[in-house]
N, C-alpha and C positions, 0 to 999 in steps of 0.2 A: 360584107362580113366575112372573114377567113373561115377555112373549115375547121380550124383549131379552136376557134373561139365558140363555134357551134356546137362542136364535140364536147367542150367543157361545159357548156351551158346544159346540154342533156345529161352530162355525168352528174353536175351539181343538183339539176332538178331531181334527178333519179334519186340521188341520195337524200334530198329532202322528203321525197314522198316515203322513203323507207324510215327515216327518223320520225316523220310525222305520226305513222301508224304505231312504230314500235314504242316510242315514249308514251303515247296515249294509252296503251294496253299493257304496260308494266304493272300497274296497281293490282288488277285483279288477281294475279299470282302473288304479289308481294303480301297482300291483306291475308293469304293464308298463314303466314308466319305471324303476322300482328293479332290474329284472331285471340280474343281474350285479354288483350293488353287495354290498359286505360279504362277496364271494367266495361268494354263494349264488345256487342255481338257481331257476327259475321254480316247481318243487315246493316246495323248501325256503321260499321266501318265501310261497307259498300256504298253506303248514301253519301260518304265524304267525297266521293269523285264524281258526284253529279253536277256540282258546279263546273268542272272541267269540261264535262261532256257537252252541257249547255253552251258554254262559251266556245268549244270546238265549232260548233254549228253557228252560233248568233254573230261571232266575230268575222265569220267569212265575207259578209258583205262589205263592211266599213273597211277591211283589210283590201279587198278587190279594188274598191274606190280608191284607196291610197296608193295601190300599185299602179292604178291607171293615171292618177293626177300627180304623182311624185316620182316614184323610181321603183321599178320593178327588181332591179338588183339591189338596191337598197333595202327593200322590204324583206328580200331574199336573206340578206345577211343578219337583219333583224330576227327573222325567224330562227335561223340557226342558232344564234347567239343567245337569244331570248328564250327558246325552247330549251336548249341546253342548260343554261343558267338556271332556269326555272327547275328544272330536274335535279341539278346539284343541290339546289337550295332544298328542295323536297326531301332529298336523302339526309340533310342535316337537321331535319325538323325533329321535335321531341315532344309531341302532344297532338291530339286530333285536330284542333283548330288550326293550328300551324300546317298540318300535313293537308288540312282542306284547301287551305289557301294556296299551297304550293301546287297541289293537282289542278287547282283553278288556273294558276298562272302558266301551266303546262298547256293548257286547253285554249287560252286566250292567245298565247304566242304561236301555238300549233295551228290555229285557225288562218294563219296566214298562208300557209303552204298550198291549200288546194285553189283558192282562186288566183292567187299571185303566182305560183310555180307552175301551174298548168297554161295560163297564158303566157308566161315567160317562154316556157318549152315551145309552145306553138308558134310564137313570134321568131325564135331562133332557129326552128326547124325548116329543112327543104321537104323532106319525106314525114309529113305530119303523122300519117297513120303510123308508121315505123315508129317514130319517136314515141308517140302515145303509148304504144304497145311496150316498148321497153320501159318506161315510165311506169307502166301499170304491173309489170312484173316486179318491179323494184318495191311497189306499195305492198303488194302481195306477200313478198318475202317478209317485209317489216310486220304484217299481220300474223304469218306463220310463226316468226321467230321471238315474238314478244314473250309468250309464255315461257319458251326455253330458256332465253336469256335471262328473265327475272328469276326463274326457278334455279337456275345454275349457279348464278351469282349470290343469291340469297343463302343458297347451301353452301358453297365454297367459301364465302367470305361473311356476308351478312345482309341483311334486306336493305341497307342504307346504300350499299355498293351496287345494287340492282338499279338504282336511280343515278348515283353520281358517275359510275363509269360510262354508260352510255350517254348521259348528259354531257360529260367532258369531251367525248369524241364529236358531238354533235356540235357544241360550241367550238371545237377546234376546226370543224369543217367550215363553219361561218368564218373564222379568221382566215383561213385559206382562201375562200371565195373572195372576202374583202381585198386581199392582196392581189389576186387575179384581176379584178376590176380596176384597181389603182395602177397596177402595172400593166395594163393593156392587154393582158391574157384572154380575159373575158370582155369584149367589146360591147357597150351600152349600145342596144339595138333601139334606134329611133323608130324603125319600121320593120315590117316583116322581111324576113329573109328571103322568103318565097311569095311575093306580092300577088294577089289577086285582084280582079276587078271588084270595086267596092259594090257590094249588094244593094239592090234598090230598097227603097223605104218599105215599099210592100211586102217584098221577100224577107226583110228583117222582122216586121210587124208578124208575118204569117209563121216564121219560124219560131218567135217568141211565144206565141199562142199555142201553136202545135206541141213544141216540147215542153212547155210548163204543163200541159195536160197528159203527155206520155210519161214525162219523168216522175210526176206523181203516181201513176199506175205502175210503170216498171220498179219504181222505189218501193212501192207496196207489196210488189212479187218478191223482190229482194230481201226486204226486212221479214216477210212471213215466213220464207224458205229458212232463213237463217235460225229463227226461233223454233220453227216445227220440226226441222230435220232430225234432232236427237231423240225427240219422242216418236216420231214417225218410224225411224229405223229401230228403235227399240221394240216397237211393237209389229213392224213389218219384216224385219229381217231375222226372225227367230231361228229360220234355216240356215242362216250363214254364221250366227253367233254361238250356237248351242255348242259347247265343249271346245271352242275356239279361243284364240288369244285375242282377238280383236272383238270389242265390244261396239256399240252403236257410236258412240263417240269417235273411235277410230275410222269408221266408215264415213262419219261427217267430214273428219279431216281428209280423208281420201278424196271425197268430192271436190272440196274447196282446193286441193293441191292440184288436182285435174283441172278444175276450171281457170286457175291461175294462168296456165300456158295459153289460154285462149286469148289473151291480150295480145301476144305477138301474132297469131293467126290473123285476129281482128284488125290490127293494123295493117298487116300485108293486104287484106282485102279491101281495106278503106283506101289505100294507096293505088289499088289497080281497078277497082271496079266503083260504080257509082255508090257514093257513101248512102244515099237513099235508099238504094236497092239492099245493100248489107244490112241496114237497120231494120227495114221492114221484113226482110227474109228471115233474120235471127229470131224476131220476135213470133212472126207468123209460124214457123217451125215449132214453137213451143207448145201451141195448141193442142195438137194431136198427142205429144208427150204427156202434158198434164191429164189428159183424158185417160191415156194408159194406165197412168199412176193411180187413178181412182179404184181399179180392181187389181193392180199388181202387188206380188209380195216377192221377197227375197230378190235373185237376180233381176228379174224385170224391173223391180221397184228401184234397186240401185242404179240399173242403168238408164231409167227414165230421168232420175235425179241427176246424174252426172251429165246427161245430155242437155238438160235444162239449163243447169248452171253454167255449163260451159258455152252454150248459145247467148245466156245473158250476158256474162263476161265479154264474149266475143263482139257484141254489139257496142261496147262501150268506147272504143276508139272512133267508130263511126259516129256515135252520138256526140263526142267531145269534138270531132271535126266538123260536124255540121253546126254546132254551137259556135265555134271559132269562125267558120266560114261566113256566118249569116249574123254576125255580131260586128258591129262598127269596132275596128282596131283599137280605137281610143277608149272604148267601153268594154273591152275583151274581158280584163279581170273582173270588173264588176259583174259581167254576165255569169262568170263561172262562179262568183259568190252567190248570186242569187240562186245558180243551180244546186249549191251545196245546201242551201237554206232549204229548198224543196226537199232534198234527200233527207234533211235532218225532220222536216215537219211529218214525212210520212211514216217515220220510225215506229210512232206510237200507234198508228193506224194498222200498220202490219202485225204489231204485238197483240194488240185488241182483237184483230180479226180471228188470230189463230185461237186465242182464248175463248171467244164468244163460240165460233164454229164448233170446236172441239168439245166443249162443255154441253153444246145444244145436241150434237149429233153422236158423240161418242167415237167417232172416226174423222180420218182426214180427208175422206172422199169429197165431201161437199167443199172442203178448201181448195183442194186440186181443181175441182170444177170453177170455183171464183176466181182461181189464179189464171185458169184457162182463159176466162172471158175477159180478164185484164190483158193478157197476152195479146189476145184477138184484137183488143180496142187499141193497144199500142202500134199493131201492124197496120190496122184500118187507118188510124189518124196519121200514121207516118207517110201515107199515099199523098196526103195534102202537104206535106213539107216542099219547098222549091226544088228545082231541079228535076233531072230525069232519072229513070230506073236504069237506063243503059247508057254507059259512056260513050262519047263519040270518038272517033280516031284521034282529033285534036286533044283530048284528054288523056290519051294514053302514052303521051311521050314519056319515056324513062327519065327519072330525075338522078342527078349525082347522088352518091352515097353520102351520109352524113359526115 
């Protein structure tokens, strides 16, 4: 495969990650404009998006299977055109039932990206860690931009434009990808650009078992922090917010923006050091930080949460690279689909964990200790992954740039 084709695959995959998160998160801001319409409350309007979020996760496994059995490039075109078209249709709806169906369609077509797009990226990449880091940054930008894009378009033009214009851009990207595939600009990759020896059956099984457990635990940590931080900062950063212009939400945004940059650092580390070591150390280092958070307030609490989130995001490229390395190439998209299903499955666990612990204790200290235990479990379980904690000299050969 020529370098131009690999570069285009990285570009389209990153664009897909951006649009997947952007289009899924437009509605929480748009509904602020719709509140009170159709005789529905905020809660009722928010519930209209439930089907989309459920399908965004449940569709990952069959989408990954189709990507493996049929065509990753074809599925990516369907993702762009289908998700963009669904967003345009959502912007043209005029009633709650039609709106809910439109949001469900966005979730269904959007579910294609994570299993198929990630596996497609890995197949085309030579420096996998770097490519996964760049791709992760694109997804983080989509997350951060969704509320701004939706709010700006809804205010300047109208709520329908908040769906129609981003949807049109997404669909157009799919049309460009289709032209690139048919024109040969994006070559159909029959095998990995950077082939590696096929993992043994025992290593594949061991990786599946270990990562299934660790992804449940690290998913619980991620979801718990996302839900708990606004309340934790409101209660614990009083010395930083009194009389200032930033409230707790601003500090939460700061934490996630800083953490987003860890994708590139994590990709760089995954390319140059043993992926197993990066994964284990990133989670092991979070244990003392969670313990510190149990007694911390103001700057120490903010610093601990910034560090915890940074390390959690830093581990993602290594985790994805490990999953890719020890998954049979013909089943790789299916494996990523299973991963996303696990991530979806733990979301309710994290939310419930925060609610039960805070209501019972009146503080977040027990939650931080619980998450410290989860992080320690991930680090300990990671030691049982295949591979060494230190790269040999033969593994350190520099790879050509993308």
